[in-house]
C-alpha positions as CSV (number, residue, x, y, z in Angstrom):
1,X,17.2,-4.1,-5.9
2,X,16.2,-1.0,-4.4
3,X,19.9,-1.0,-2.3
4,X,22.0,-1.1,-5.4
5,X,20.2,1.7,-6.6
6,X,20.6,3.7,-3.4
7,X,24.1,3.3,-4.1
8,X,24.3,4.2,-7.5
9,X,22.6,7.5,-6.8
10,X,24.5,8.5,-4.3
11,X,27.7,7.7,-6.0
12,X,26.4,9.9,-8.9
13,X,25.8,12.7,-6.7
14,X,28.9,11.8,-5.1
15,X,30.6,12.2,-8.4
16,X,28.9,15.4,-9.5
17,X,29.5,17.4,-6.7
18,X,33.5,16.2,-7.1
19,X,33.5,17.6,-10.5
20,X,31.3,21.0,-9.3
21,X,33.7,21.1,-6.5
22,X,36.8,20.9,-9.0
23,X,35.3,22.9,-11.4
24,X,34.9,26.1,-8.8
25,X,37.5,25.6,-6.0
26,X,40.7,23.8,-8.7
27,X,40.0,26.0,-11.6
28,X,37.5,29.3,-11.1
29,X,38.5,30.5,-7.4
30,X,42.6,29.8,-8.5
31,X,41.5,31.7,-12.3
32,X,39.8,34.8,-10.2
33,X,42.3,35.2,-8.0
34,X,44.6,35.5,-10.4
35,X,42.8,37.7,-12.7
36,X,42.2,39.9,-9.5
37,X,45.9,40.2,-9.0
38,X,46.8,41.2,-12.5
39,X,44.3,43.7,-12.5
40,X,44.8,44.8,-9.3
41,X,48.3,45.0,-8.3
42,X,50.4,42.8,-11.2
43,X,53.8,44.1,-10.3
44,X,53.2,42.7,-7.0
45,X,51.5,39.4,-8.2
46,X,53.9,38.6,-10.6
47,X,56.8,38.2,-8.0
48,X,57.7,42.5,-7.6
49,X,60.5,42.0,-10.7
50,X,62.7,44.7,-11.3
51,X,64.2,45.1,-14.5
52,X,67.7,46.5,-15.4
53,X,68.4,49.3,-17.7
54,X,67.7,47.0,-20.7
55,X,64.1,46.6,-19.6
56,X,65.3,42.6,-18.9
57,X,64.2,41.0,-15.9
58,X,67.1,41.5,-12.8
59,X,66.1,40.5,-9.8
60,X,63.0,40.4,-6.9
61,X,62.2,43.4,-4.7
62,X,61.3,41.1,-2.5
63,X,65.0,39.2,-2.2
64,X,68.2,40.3,-0.8
65,X,70.9,39.4,-3.6
66,X,73.9,38.2,-2.0
67,X,76.7,40.7,-0.8
68,X,79.4,38.0,0.5
69,X,81.1,35.0,-1.5
70,X,81.2,31.5,-0.2
71,X,84.2,32.5,2.0
72,X,82.4,35.7,3.2
73,X,84.4,38.3,1.8
74,X,81.7,41.2,1.1
75,X,82.4,42.9,-2.3
76,X,82.8,46.5,-2.0
77,X,81.3,47.8,-5.0
78,X,77.8,47.5,-3.6
79,X,75.5,48.0,-0.7
80,X,75.8,45.1,1.7
81,X,72.1,43.6,2.9
82,X,71.9,42.3,6.6
83,X,73.3,39.2,8.0
84,X,72.0,35.8,6.8
85,X,71.4,32.5,8.2
86,X,71.0,31.2,4.4
87,X,73.6,32.9,2.6
88,X,70.8,34.8,1.0
89,X,69.9,31.7,-0.7
90,X,66.2,32.0,-2.1
91,X,65.6,28.3,-2.4
92,X,65.4,28.7,1.6
93,X,64.3,30.8,4.4
94,X,65.0,31.1,7.9
95,X,66.3,33.0,10.4
96,X,69.4,31.5,12.6
97,X,67.3,30.2,15.5
98,X,70.1,31.9,18.2
99,X,67.7,33.1,21.4
100,X,69.1,36.5,22.8
101,X,70.8,34.5,25.8
102,X,72.8,32.3,22.8
103,X,76.4,33.2,23.5
104,X,76.9,32.4,19.9
105,X,74.7,35.4,19.1
106,X,76.3,37.5,20.7
107,X,79.7,36.4,19.6
108,X,78.2,36.4,15.6
109,X,76.7,40.0,16.7
110,X,80.4,40.8,17.8
111,X,82.1,39.4,15.1
112,X,79.6,41.4,12.8
113,X,80.0,44.7,14.5
114,X,84.2,44.3,13.8
115,X,84.5,43.2,10.1
116,X,81.8,46.0,9.3
117,X,83.6,48.9,11.3
118,X,87.1,47.4,9.4
119,X,85.1,47.7,6.2
120,X,83.5,50.8,6.4
121,X,86.8,52.7,8.1
122,X,84.8,53.6,11.1
123,X,84.4,53.3,14.9
124,X,82.3,50.2,16.2
125,X,79.8,52.2,17.9
126,X,78.6,53.5,14.8
127,X,77.5,50.2,13.8
128,X,73.7,50.2,13.4
129,X,72.0,47.4,15.1
130,X,70.6,46.2,11.7
131,X,74.0,45.7,10.2
132,X,74.9,42.7,12.5
133,X,71.5,41.5,13.0
134,X,70.1,38.8,10.6
135,X,66.4,39.1,9.5
136,X,63.8,36.4,10.8
137,X,63.7,35.0,6.5
138,X,67.1,36.1,5.9
139,X,66.2,37.3,2.6
140,X,65.4,41.0,3.4
141,X,66.6,43.6,0.6
142,X,65.9,46.6,3.5
143,X,68.2,48.1,5.8
144,X,68.0,51.0,7.4
145,X,68.7,54.8,5.8
146,X,72.0,55.0,8.8
147,X,73.1,51.5,7.5
148,X,72.7,52.7,3.9
149,X,74.6,55.7,4.3
150,X,77.5,54.3,6.2
151,X,78.7,52.3,3.2
152,X,78.4,55.3,1.5
153,X,82.4,56.7,1.2
154,X,83.4,52.9,0.6
155,X,81.2,52.2,-2.7
156,X,82.0,55.3,-3.7
157,X,85.9,54.9,-3.7
158,X,85.3,51.5,-5.5
159,X,82.8,52.3,-8.2
160,X,84.3,55.5,-8.4
161,X,81.3,57.9,-8.4
162,X,80.7,61.1,-6.3
163,X,79.2,60.2,-2.5
164,X,76.8,62.9,-3.4
165,X,75.3,60.5,-6.4
166,X,75.1,58.0,-4.4
167,X,73.2,59.4,-1.4
168,X,70.9,60.7,-4.0
169,X,70.2,57.7,-4.8
170,X,69.8,56.0,-1.1
171,X,67.0,58.7,-0.8
172,X,65.4,57.7,-3.8
173,X,65.1,54.5,-2.4
174,X,64.0,55.2,1.1
175,X,60.5,54.2,1.8
176,X,58.4,56.1,4.3
177,X,55.1,56.9,5.7
178,X,52.7,54.2,4.6
179,X,55.5,52.3,2.9
180,X,57.7,52.0,5.5
181,X,57.2,48.6,7.8
182,X,56.1,49.7,11.3
183,X,56.5,53.4,10.4
184,X,60.1,53.0,10.1
185,X,61.9,54.1,7.1
186,X,64.2,51.7,4.8
187,X,66.1,51.0,2.1
188,X,65.8,48.1,-0.8
189,X,69.1,47.7,-1.5
190,X,68.2,45.1,-4.3
191,X,66.9,48.7,-6.4
192,X,69.3,50.6,-5.1
193,X,72.5,48.5,-6.3
194,X,70.5,48.0,-9.5
195,X,70.9,52.2,-10.0
196,X,74.5,51.5,-8.6
197,X,75.3,49.5,-11.3
198,X,73.7,51.9,-13.9
199,X,75.3,54.9,-12.8
200,X,78.4,53.4,-12.2
201,X,78.5,52.2,-15.9
202,X,77.0,55.6,-17.6
203,X,80.3,57.4,-15.8
204,X,82.6,54.9,-17.3
205,X,80.7,55.9,-20.6
206,X,81.6,59.4,-20.3
């Protein structure tokens, strides 16, 4: 009888601990983390969502939007992201897993460099490294200022906007200092392309 009572007592202790742990770790802690995130950094906590000119959610500043169709053709109207091993699909995130000694990587870089040089009307030697190499996630929206400036003439012609207007937008979206990753300035093309769309719409409505 004493043994049975001991079992019930232990079971009751275990159940009480389970309920306590569930409330603390499964309810209170997640709510606390959520609340702190909303209080300190609501923009980042909610996915870094960028809104369009009408105030509607348009995209996440953390994810590059697809700049090529399924056939690989790039849209000349927009700033292009880095190459992507996952075709900028936010449902997955991955690099190509090609090593530096893999001939396939060299072939991909060579093909990307030739395609970009042809699209931008420049010499292949002037194509920046980030324009031909994929990021680790395949979703990186940041490119170098050099790659952004290289694309300005093409977009200016396609969107019927002045190069000065586009250069000012590139400058506005260039991060530096503490905001720059490892001290390297970068341009977020997701946010940049939204401003390009707004500028193009404003220009057409005049």
